[in-house]
N, C-alpha and C positions, 0 to 999 in steps of 0.2 A: 758317335763321338760328339761331345758338346764342347764349346769353348766360351769362356767368359770374356766379354768385351767391355772395355771401359771407355765411355764417351765423355768428352768435355763440351758441354753445350752452354750457351748464354742463357741467362734467365728469361729473356724475351722468347727465345726459341722454345724453352721448356713450357712457358705459358701458352704459346701457340699450339704446341703438340698436345697439351693437356685437354684442349677442347675436342679432340678426336675421340676421347674415351668418356663415356657417360659419368664415370666417377672421377675423371681428371687424372687417371693414372697414366703417366707418360710411358712407363715401362710397357703397359699393355698396348698403347698406341704404337710404339716403336715395334713391338712384336708383330702386330697386325700389318704394319707397313712392310716389314721384312718378309712376311708370308706372301703378301701381294707381289712383291718384287720377285721372289723365287718362282711364283706361279708364272709370271711374265717371262722369266728366263727359261723355265722348263717347258712351257706349252706354247708352241708357235702360233696357235689360233686364239690365244687368250686376249681379253680386252686390255690387259696390262702391257702387252708387248709393244703396241704403238707408243704408249706413254714412255716406256723405257727407251725406245729408239729416239724419241724426241728429247729426252733428258740426257742420254749418254751417247747418242749417235748410233751408227749401225755397225761399227767395227767389231764390237763384242760378239756379234752373231757369227763371225768367222771362227770363234773359239768354242763353238758348240758342234756336236755331232748327234745323229739320231741315236736314241737309246734302243739297242736291239731287244731288250726285255719288255719295253713299253712302247707300242707302236706310235702313240700320239705324243711322246715326250722326247726332249733333247737333254743332253748332259754335257758337261765340259769335255772338250776333245782330249783324248789321250795324248800325252806329250811324247 
């Protein structure tokens, strides 16, 4: 399943994000950031996990559970 998201960002924010992609494509920079974020959520031992905890605190970790199909991964806790 895919979902289209619409973001409203200031021009300065867009210019800053553009430096992350060699061609200045903000969409690619945002895509890469989202991929790194999901790696940090999915993989407890990832280098991204401490950054996420610094940015968002630790409470979100309680909303994860081990993924029984992938030993090294976590997924959102069933409700």
